[in-house]
Residue, then its C-alpha position, 0 to 999 in steps of 0.5 A: x932762199x931767205x929765212x922768211x921762206x923757211x918754216x921750222x917745225x919741232x915737237x918739243x915746244x909747248x902749245x896749248x893744243x899740245x898740252x891739252x891733247x897730251x892730257x887726254x892721251x895720258x888718261x886714255x892712251x895714244x890709241x884715242x888719237x886714231x878714234x874718230x870720236x877724238x874731236x868730240x872727246x876733246x870738246x867734252x873735256x875742254x869746252x872753252x877751247x873753240x879755236x883748238x876744236x876747229x883745228x882738230x875738226x879740220x885736221x881729222x877731216x883731212x885725214x892728217x892723223x891717219x898720215x901720222x899713224x902710217x908714217x910712224x912705222x916708216x923711216x925718218x925721211x918718211x916722217x919728214x915727208x908726212x910733216x911737210x905734206x900735212x902742212x901743205x894741206x892744213x894751211x889751205x883751210x887754217x892759219x899757218x900758226x894753227x897748222x904748225x900747232x897741230x903738226x907739232x902736237x902730233x910730233x910730240x905725242x908720237x915722240x918724233x924728236x927732231x926738227x924739220x925745215x919746211x919751205x913756204x910754198x904758200x902765201x901767208x900774212x905776217x900776223x898768221x905766221x908761225x913764229x914759235x921758233x923766232x929766236x932761231x934767227x938769232x943763233x948767228x948772233x955774235x957773243x958781243x950782241x948777246x952780251x949787249x942784250x943781256x946788259x940791256x935786260x940787267x939795266x932794265x931790271x935795275x930801273x924797275x927795282x925801285x918802283x918794284x919794291x915800292x909796289x911790292x910793299x904796297x901789295x904786301x900791305x894791302x894783302x895783310x890780314x887784320x883781325x879787325x877786318x881792314x882787308x883780305x879774308x878778315x874783311x870778308x868775314x866782317x862784311x858777312x857778319x861772321x865772328x871775330x874768331x872766324x876772321x882770326x882763323x881765316x887770317x891764320x890760314x892765309x898766313x900759313x898759306x903764304x908761309x908755305x909758298x915762301x918755304x916752297x920757293x926757298x926750297x926750289x931755289x935751294x935745289x936749283x943752286x944745288x943742281x948748278x953748283x956741281x952736285x951732278x956729274x954733268x955739271x961738274x964736267x961742264x965746269x972742267x970743260x968750261x971754255x976748252x976741249x979736253x985734248x985727250x977726249x976721244x971723238x965718238x962715232x967719227x967713222x960715221x961722220x961725213x967730210x963736212x962734219x969732220x971739218x966741224x970737229x976740227x973747228x970745234x976742237x979749236x974752240x969754235x962755238x958754232x961748230x961745237x953746237x953742230x957737233x952737239x946736234x950730231x950726237x943728239x940726232x934721234x934715230x941714228x947709230x951715233x945718238x949719245x946724249x952725254x956726248x951731246x951735252x959735252x959739246x953743247x956745254x962748250x958752245x953754251x958757255x960761249x953764249x951760243x943761244x942754240x946750244x943753251x936751248x938744246x941743253x935745256x931741252x935735254x936736261x928738261x926731258x930727262x934724256x940724260x939721267x942725272x941728279x938735278x937734271x930737271x932743274x938744270x933744264x929750268x936753269x937754261x930756260x930761265x937764263x935765256x928768258x931773262x936775256x929776252x928770248x921769247x921761246x924760252x920765256x914762253x917755255x918758262x911760263x908754261x912750266x910755271x903754269x903746269x908746275x913742271x919742274x917748278x912750283x905751280x905759280x900762275x903769277x910767274x906764268x903770266x909774267x913770262x908769257x906776257x914778256x913773250x907775247x909782247x914780242x909777238x910770240x903767238x903761243x904765249x898770247x894763246x896761253x894768256x887768253x886762256x889764263x886771263x880769260x878764266 
């Protein structure tokens, strides 16, 4: 079965629909999801989100939320069945990526923290495919290919540096506020007949805002450096185990491993990045008796330091979500998202853009949000396009 025949569904990636539904759930509680008036509530709160309202109307009309409510009380395999069956129903009346947005939103809201690979048993146009998790196709890339991509990004940045600095100086000059009214708020004041004192006050206020923004960014960078230089126990352990397994480290829950996973342990101990990543997945599997996020971080870190994209993304998710309580954990998550985003992976670019949009783990910054979302959208990432439509259309 080819990769185009499989669809990856997971409730841990940001969608516009997910974010807005989550806003309502935070305000009123999860019980509103089972209320028949939820669609109207959503429309009242977000009148401009017409497409998302259509998705909700169709899903509620099909009784999909009730399926999730019933499955939430069942075993994990029942939840997987619910996800698969829901997708089969939804793609009959909407685009594939819209169906996935709805299903993943409910997975997120109900804390179903796992991935499901669903076989495509329906026809779908290329532009309608849910490509939110496109980078997973790159997980089999070798280290050489990852390094090639990284070098390409660095070279691109170098080429842009010269013109970027010139543009930055122009922007700074154009935004510079003069009491004489040549530009910015002072110009507005002059044009509307306000006094020079008022213009000066506006200039002072704008200058203070810029200063606060700069100091805020510097503080963020300082905290990020602090998180990445070993202030937390996990980052210190990561340095110690950068490229090799601790020979004295006990393999946790080995009695719960099947034969295949035990083989992965042997390969992981020998330094195989793919096996280390799979072992991290074993320890981060929700709903199992072998769930141990600290152990997952250990193996993911070994794999991530060898350039394994999947391990790097999973580290970002674990730290970002606070599943391992450690000082600077949120910033560690942002670090991994940013690293992958800078290397050109659209999923990480979209996540980082959403972080700046919502001010989650970083200072809210619309300009930075647009920057990363545009990069993801340029690679065909549909969710990033949706974010941009909302941002640039507002």
